[in-house]
C-alpha positions as CSV (number, residue, x, y, z in Angstrom):
1,M,-59.0,-17.7,-82.1
2,E,-56.4,-19.6,-84.0
3,L,-54.2,-16.6,-83.8
4,T,-54.7,-16.4,-80.0
5,I,-53.9,-20.1,-79.6
6,G,-50.9,-19.7,-81.8
7,L,-49.6,-16.8,-79.7
8,A,-50.2,-18.7,-76.5
9,L,-48.3,-21.7,-77.9
10,G,-45.5,-19.5,-79.0
11,A,-45.2,-17.9,-75.6
12,L,-45.0,-21.2,-73.8
13,P,-41.3,-21.8,-74.4
14,V,-40.6,-18.4,-73.0
15,V,-42.6,-19.1,-69.9
16,L,-41.0,-22.5,-69.5
17,L,-37.6,-20.9,-70.0
18,G,-38.3,-18.2,-67.4
19,A,-39.5,-20.9,-64.9
20,S,-36.4,-22.9,-65.6
21,V,-34.2,-19.9,-64.9
22,G,-36.1,-19.2,-61.7
23,L,-35.8,-22.7,-60.6
24,S,-32.1,-22.8,-61.5
25,F,-31.5,-19.5,-59.5
26,A,-33.4,-20.9,-56.5
27,Y,-31.5,-24.2,-56.7
28,N,-28.2,-22.4,-56.9
29,K,-29.1,-20.2,-54.0
30,L,-30.1,-23.2,-52.0
31,Q,-26.9,-24.9,-52.9
32,T,-24.9,-21.8,-51.9
33,R,-26.7,-21.6,-48.6
34,M,-26.1,-25.3,-48.0
35,G,-22.5,-24.9,-49.0
36,R,-22.1,-22.0,-46.6
37,S,-23.8,-24.0,-43.8
38,E,-21.4,-26.9,-44.5
39,R,-18.4,-24.5,-44.4
40,D,-19.8,-23.0,-41.2
41,R,-20.2,-26.5,-39.8
42,E,-16.6,-27.4,-40.8
43,S,-15.4,-24.1,-39.4
44,Y,-17.2,-24.8,-36.1
45,L,-15.7,-28.3,-36.0
46,G,-12.3,-26.9,-36.6
47,V,-12.7,-24.4,-33.7
48,L,-14.2,-27.0,-31.5
49,E,-11.5,-29.5,-31.8
50,S,-8.6,-27.0,-31.7
51,S,-9.7,-25.7,-28.3
52,N,-8.0,-26.9,-25.1
53,D,-11.2,-26.3,-23.2
54,A,-14.7,-27.7,-23.3
55,L,-16.6,-25.9,-26.1
56,F,-20.3,-26.0,-27.0
57,V,-22.3,-24.5,-29.9
58,I,-25.8,-23.9,-28.4
59,N,-29.2,-22.8,-29.7
60,F,-29.9,-19.4,-28.1
61,V,-33.6,-19.9,-27.9
62,N,-34.0,-23.4,-26.3
63,G,-30.4,-24.1,-25.1
64,R,-30.1,-27.2,-27.3
65,I,-26.5,-28.3,-27.9
66,Y,-25.7,-28.3,-31.6
67,Q,-22.1,-29.4,-31.3
68,A,-19.5,-30.2,-28.6
69,N,-15.8,-31.0,-28.8
70,A,-13.9,-34.0,-27.5
71,K,-12.7,-32.0,-24.5
72,A,-16.3,-31.4,-23.4
73,S,-16.9,-35.2,-23.7
74,D,-13.8,-35.9,-21.6
75,M,-14.6,-33.3,-18.9
76,L,-18.3,-34.3,-18.5
77,G,-18.1,-38.1,-19.2
78,Y,-20.6,-38.1,-22.0
79,R,-20.2,-39.4,-25.5
80,N,-20.4,-36.7,-28.1
81,D,-23.7,-38.1,-29.5
82,E,-25.1,-37.9,-25.9
83,L,-24.1,-34.3,-25.5
84,V,-25.8,-33.2,-28.7
85,S,-29.0,-34.7,-27.5
86,L,-29.0,-32.5,-24.4
87,S,-29.6,-28.9,-23.7
88,I,-27.0,-26.8,-21.8
89,F,-29.5,-26.4,-19.0
90,E,-29.4,-30.2,-18.3
91,L,-25.7,-29.8,-17.6
92,H,-26.2,-27.3,-14.8
93,P,-27.3,-28.0,-11.2
94,R,-31.0,-27.4,-10.8
95,E,-30.5,-24.5,-8.4
96,F,-28.5,-22.7,-11.1
97,L,-31.0,-23.0,-14.0
98,H,-32.5,-19.5,-13.5
99,R,-29.0,-17.9,-13.3
100,S,-27.9,-19.9,-16.4
101,A,-30.8,-18.5,-18.4
102,T,-30.0,-15.0,-17.1
103,R,-26.3,-15.3,-18.0
104,I,-27.1,-16.4,-21.6
105,A,-29.6,-13.5,-22.0
106,D,-27.0,-11.1,-20.7
107,A,-24.4,-12.6,-23.1
108,W,-26.6,-12.1,-26.0
109,E,-27.4,-8.5,-25.1
110,Q,-23.7,-7.7,-24.4
111,K,-22.4,-9.6,-27.4
112,G,-20.3,-11.8,-25.0
113,L,-19.8,-12.5,-21.4
114,V,-17.3,-14.2,-19.0
115,Y,-18.5,-15.6,-15.7
116,E,-17.6,-18.3,-13.2
117,D,-20.5,-18.6,-10.9
118,I,-22.4,-21.5,-12.7
119,P,-20.8,-25.0,-12.5
120,L,-21.3,-28.0,-14.8
121,V,-22.5,-31.5,-13.8
122,T,-20.8,-34.6,-15.1
123,A,-22.6,-37.8,-16.2
124,K,-21.8,-39.2,-12.8
125,G,-23.3,-36.2,-11.0
126,E,-20.0,-34.6,-10.0
127,V,-20.1,-30.8,-9.9
128,I,-17.2,-29.1,-11.7
129,E,-16.5,-25.4,-11.2
130,V,-15.8,-23.7,-14.5
131,E,-15.0,-20.4,-16.0
132,S,-17.5,-19.8,-18.8
133,S,-16.9,-17.5,-21.8
134,V,-19.8,-16.9,-24.1
135,R,-19.9,-15.2,-27.5
136,V,-22.7,-14.6,-29.9
137,T,-22.9,-16.3,-33.3
138,S,-25.4,-18.1,-35.6
139,Y,-25.7,-21.7,-36.6
140,R,-27.5,-22.8,-39.8
141,G,-29.2,-19.4,-39.9
142,D,-30.4,-19.7,-36.3
143,P,-29.2,-17.5,-33.4
144,A,-26.6,-19.4,-31.4
145,I,-23.9,-18.9,-28.8
146,I,-20.5,-20.5,-28.4
147,L,-19.8,-21.4,-24.8
148,L,-16.3,-22.2,-23.7
149,A,-15.9,-23.8,-20.3
150,R,-12.6,-24.1,-18.5
151,D,-12.1,-26.3,-15.5
152,I,-10.9,-24.1,-12.7
153,R,-11.0,-26.5,-9.8
154,E,-7.2,-26.5,-9.4
155,R,-7.1,-22.7,-9.7
156,L,-9.8,-22.3,-7.1
157,V,-8.1,-24.7,-4.7
158,L,-4.9,-22.6,-5.1
159,Q,-6.9,-19.4,-4.6
160,R,-8.5,-20.7,-1.4
161,K,-5.1,-21.7,-0.1
162,V,-3.8,-18.3,-0.9
163,A,-6.8,-16.7,0.7
164,A,-6.3,-18.8,3.8
165,Q,-2.7,-17.8,4.0
166,Q,-3.6,-14.2,3.5
167,A,-6.1,-14.5,6.3
168,V,-3.3,-15.9,8.6
169,V,-1.0,-13.1,7.5
170,Q,-3.7,-10.4,8.1
171,E,-4.4,-11.8,11.6
172,Q,-0.6,-11.8,12.3
173,N,-0.4,-8.3,11.1
174,H,-3.4,-7.3,13.2
175,Q,-1.8,-8.8,16.3
176,L,1.5,-7.2,15.5
177,L,-0.2,-3.8,14.9
178,S,-2.0,-4.2,18.2
179,S,1.3,-4.9,19.9
180,I,2.9,-1.8,18.4
181,R,-0.1,0.3,19.3
182,Y,0.3,-0.9,22.9
183,A,4.0,-0.1,22.7
184,Q,3.0,3.4,21.5
185,R,0.9,3.8,24.7
186,I,3.8,2.7,26.8
187,Q,6.2,5.1,25.1
188,R,3.7,8.0,25.5
189,A,3.3,7.1,29.2
190,V,7.1,7.2,29.7
191,L,7.8,10.4,27.8
192,P,6.4,13.7,29.2
193,E,3.4,15.2,27.6
194,A,4.5,17.6,24.9
195,E,2.0,20.2,26.1
196,Q,3.7,20.3,29.5
197,L,6.8,21.9,28.0
198,Q,4.8,25.2,27.9
199,Q,4.7,25.2,31.7
200,L,8.5,25.6,31.6
201,F,8.6,27.7,28.4
202,P,5.3,29.4,27.7
203,E,6.5,30.1,24.1
204,S,7.5,26.7,22.9
205,F,6.6,23.9,20.5
206,I,7.5,20.3,19.7
207,I,7.3,19.0,16.1
208,Y,7.2,15.2,16.7
209,R,6.5,12.9,13.8
210,P,7.3,9.2,14.1
211,R,8.1,7.5,10.8
212,D,6.2,4.5,12.1
213,I,3.7,4.3,14.9
214,V,6.4,4.4,17.6
215,S,9.5,6.5,17.4
216,G,13.3,6.3,17.9
217,D,13.4,10.0,18.6
218,L,12.6,11.2,22.1
219,Y,12.1,14.5,23.9
220,W,12.5,14.9,27.6
221,F,12.3,17.9,30.0
222,A,12.0,18.7,33.6
223,E,12.8,21.4,36.2
224,K,15.3,20.7,39.0
225,D,16.5,23.3,41.5
226,G,15.2,26.2,39.5
227,K,16.8,25.1,36.3
228,A,14.9,23.9,33.3
229,V,16.5,20.9,31.5
230,V,15.4,20.0,27.9
231,A,16.8,17.1,25.8
232,A,16.2,16.0,22.3
233,A,17.6,12.6,21.3
234,D,17.8,10.4,18.2
235,C,18.2,6.7,19.0
236,T,19.6,4.2,16.6
237,G,17.0,2.9,14.2
238,H,13.3,3.7,14.2
239,G,10.1,1.8,14.8
240,V,10.1,-0.7,17.6
241,P,13.9,-1.1,18.0
242,G,14.3,2.7,18.1
243,A,11.4,3.0,20.5
244,L,12.9,0.5,22.9
245,L,16.2,2.5,23.0
246,S,14.1,5.7,23.5
247,L,12.6,4.2,26.6
248,I,16.2,3.5,27.9
249,G,17.3,7.0,27.0
250,A,14.3,8.6,28.7
251,S,14.9,6.6,31.9
252,L,18.6,7.6,31.9
253,F,17.7,11.3,31.6
254,Q,15.2,10.8,34.4
255,E,17.8,9.1,36.6
256,M,20.6,11.7,36.0
257,V,18.4,14.8,36.5
258,M,15.7,13.9,39.0
259,E,17.4,11.2,41.0
260,K,21.1,12.3,40.9
261,A,20.2,16.0,40.8
262,C,22.6,16.6,37.9
263,T,21.7,19.6,35.7
264,E,25.0,20.2,33.9
265,P,24.4,19.0,30.2
266,G,27.8,17.5,29.8
267,R,27.6,15.4,32.9
268,I,24.0,14.4,32.0
269,L,25.3,13.0,28.7
270,D,28.3,11.3,30.4
271,G,26.0,9.5,32.7
272,A,23.6,8.6,29.9
273,R,26.4,7.2,27.8
274,E,27.6,5.0,30.7
275,G,24.1,3.8,31.4
276,M,23.4,3.1,27.7
277,I,26.6,1.0,27.4
278,N,25.8,-0.9,30.6
279,A,22.2,-1.5,29.4
280,L,23.1,-2.8,26.0
281,N,26.1,-4.9,26.8
282,K,25.3,-6.7,30.0
283,Q,25.6,-10.2,28.6
284,D,28.3,-9.9,25.9
285,T,31.3,-7.8,26.7
286,E,33.3,-9.0,23.7
287,N,30.7,-8.2,21.0
288,V,29.9,-4.6,22.0
289,Q,26.7,-3.2,20.4
290,R,27.1,0.1,18.6
291,D,23.6,1.1,19.3
292,G,22.9,4.3,21.3
293,M,21.7,7.8,20.6
294,N,22.7,11.3,19.4
295,A,21.4,13.9,21.8
296,A,21.4,17.6,22.6
297,V,20.7,18.8,26.2
298,I,20.2,22.4,27.3
299,T,19.8,23.8,30.8
300,L,18.5,27.3,31.4
301,D,19.1,28.9,34.8
302,R,16.1,31.2,35.2
303,T,17.8,33.4,37.8
304,T,21.0,34.1,35.9
305,R,19.4,33.7,32.5
306,T,22.4,31.5,31.6
307,L,22.2,28.7,29.2
308,H,24.4,25.6,29.2
309,Y,24.5,23.2,26.3
310,A,26.1,19.9,25.5
311,G,25.6,17.7,22.4
312,G,26.7,14.4,20.9
313,F,26.3,14.7,17.1
314,A,23.4,17.1,17.8
315,P,23.7,20.9,17.5
316,L,22.0,23.8,19.1
317,Y,20.6,26.6,16.9
318,I,19.8,30.1,18.3
319,T,18.0,32.7,16.2
320,R,18.5,36.3,17.4
321,N,17.7,39.6,15.6
322,G,17.7,37.9,12.2
323,E,20.9,35.9,12.7
324,L,21.4,32.3,13.5
325,L,24.0,31.1,15.9
326,E,25.2,27.4,15.8
327,F,26.8,25.4,18.5
328,K,27.9,22.0,17.3
329,G,28.8,20.1,20.5
330,D,31.0,17.0,20.4
331,R,31.3,14.4,17.7
332,M,30.6,11.5,20.1
333,A,27.5,9.3,20.4
334,I,25.8,8.5,23.7
335,G,26.7,4.9,23.7
336,P,29.7,2.7,22.6
337,Y,32.0,4.9,20.5
338,E,35.3,4.0,18.7
339,G,36.6,7.6,18.6
340,K,38.6,9.6,21.0
341,G,36.0,9.5,23.8
342,G,36.3,11.5,26.9
343,P,33.7,13.6,28.8
344,F,31.2,15.7,26.9
345,T,31.8,19.4,26.7
346,T,29.4,21.8,28.4
347,T,29.2,25.2,26.6
348,Q,27.9,28.3,28.4
349,V,25.8,30.7,26.4
350,D,24.6,34.0,27.5
351,V,21.1,34.3,26.1
352,R,18.8,37.3,25.7
353,I,15.1,37.8,26.0
354,G,13.5,36.9,22.7
355,D,16.2,34.4,21.7
356,R,14.8,31.2,20.2
357,L,16.5,27.9,20.9
358,F,16.2,24.8,18.6
359,I,17.4,21.3,19.3
360,F,16.4,18.4,17.0
361,S,17.1,15.1,15.5
362,D,18.3,14.7,11.9
363,G,15.0,13.4,10.6
364,F,13.8,16.9,9.6
365,Q,16.8,17.9,7.4
366,D,17.2,14.4,5.9
367,Q,13.7,14.3,4.4
368,F,13.6,13.9,0.6
369,G,11.1,15.9,-1.4
370,G,10.7,19.2,-3.1
371,P,10.7,19.8,-6.8
372,E,13.8,17.7,-7.4
373,G,13.4,15.0,-4.8
374,K,16.3,16.2,-2.7
375,K,16.9,16.5,1.1
376,I,15.9,19.5,3.0
377,M,19.5,19.7,4.4
378,S,20.7,21.8,7.4
379,S,21.2,24.9,5.2
380,R,17.5,25.0,4.2
381,L,16.4,24.2,7.8
382,K,18.5,27.2,9.0
383,A,16.9,29.4,6.4
384,W,13.4,28.3,7.3
385,L,14.1,29.0,11.0
386,L,15.4,32.5,10.2
387,E,12.5,33.3,7.8
388,T,9.9,32.4,10.5
389,S,11.8,33.7,13.5
390,A,9.7,36.9,13.7
391,L,6.4,35.0,13.7
392,P,4.6,34.2,17.0
393,M,5.7,30.9,18.3
394,D,2.5,29.1,17.4
395,D,2.6,30.5,13.9
396,Q,6.2,29.4,13.5
397,Y,5.3,25.9,14.5
398,Q,2.5,25.8,11.9
399,V,4.6,27.2,9.1
400,L,7.5,24.8,9.8
401,S,5.1,21.9,10.0
402,D,3.4,22.9,6.7
403,R,6.7,23.4,4.9
404,F,7.9,20.0,6.0
405,R,4.7,18.4,4.8
406,L,4.7,20.2,1.4
407,W,8.4,19.4,0.9
408,K,7.8,15.7,1.6
409,G,4.8,15.6,-0.7
410,A,4.3,12.0,-2.0
411,H,7.7,10.8,-0.8
412,E,7.9,8.4,2.1
413,Q,9.1,9.8,5.4
414,V,12.6,8.5,5.7
415,D,13.1,8.9,9.5
416,D,11.6,9.9,12.7
417,V,11.3,13.7,13.0
418,L,11.8,15.8,16.2
419,L,12.2,19.6,16.4
420,I,12.0,21.5,19.7
421,G,11.6,25.2,19.7
422,L,11.9,27.4,22.8
423,E,11.8,31.2,23.4
424,V,13.6,32.8,26.3
């Protein structure tokens, strides 16, 4: 028994030493944790006070505010000690409480979130619209979030002003577009229906593609005294200005052919030029406008099978047996012109059955595109006309339309496009 007591007494220092070591380890661990918490707190304080926006450290479970910076106090009108006695839910309008809890849960699940649909309320009850940015963290070992709130009232006022201005612009654009649509209806009413050309030439087509809704290109045709008259014109500009000139041009062709019974192409262009000059310069004879149009006019006498052509900066192409004939016309515009002037030249052409005649504006050949972004050019247009000349007329129309579309690709259409094809 004495031996047992002796052994027990001998082991006591060892036990005490072990307990002392354990207590020392636990104390050091506690000190380390407290030191880390203090460093975390100092780190939070540093982040809080360096932010230009209101910033809160919040308990994730109950929404209690652990810390808030001076910017939060200034924005909401609370002292800092008042803020840390509240929960974040007390700083939201009542109707937003459910949404606030949902946003915090979403932020925790997504490890962060940005939203601006939950305002804050000041100590005086003023509602402040804010952009909130939330990220997940911990505070003294508890799950927490850092919420950064930025006052966006000025930004929203500016956004609302911009939105109001955009609404005005959109309404103006809508009204302008409606006006242009109405102008399109007027232009279509003045110009003959494209399908009616097949009553004069059963084998024919018109490729007509305005760059905008309305076009500065115009086609016109009619039959007078057994002669079919067809015109293709390219007025100055495009869009609404070009469309207005096209209406003048169409009325001048109507006057020369149907009212004055003139079917000679050169004389038609002479009369159209005089009418265009008078129409555009009635009020100001000193500052003469240079607006007008380039045009090609052909007249086919069905009895003699004789074709007459005149052009002002607008050629005539004829495909025949795999060849292409070109007639260039005069280098004069139908309108004010500073060059030599004089009457337009009428050229007589003996045509054969199966000949295909083409008059057009320059919009087709001036289109950019293809693999290198270049223009189609007159040489390529001629090649395409020859390559498709053996096809039925409807097929030629489709192939030429498809080639133009594929060539243009993603490029913008640079001008109005008009191409009239007729077979004798």
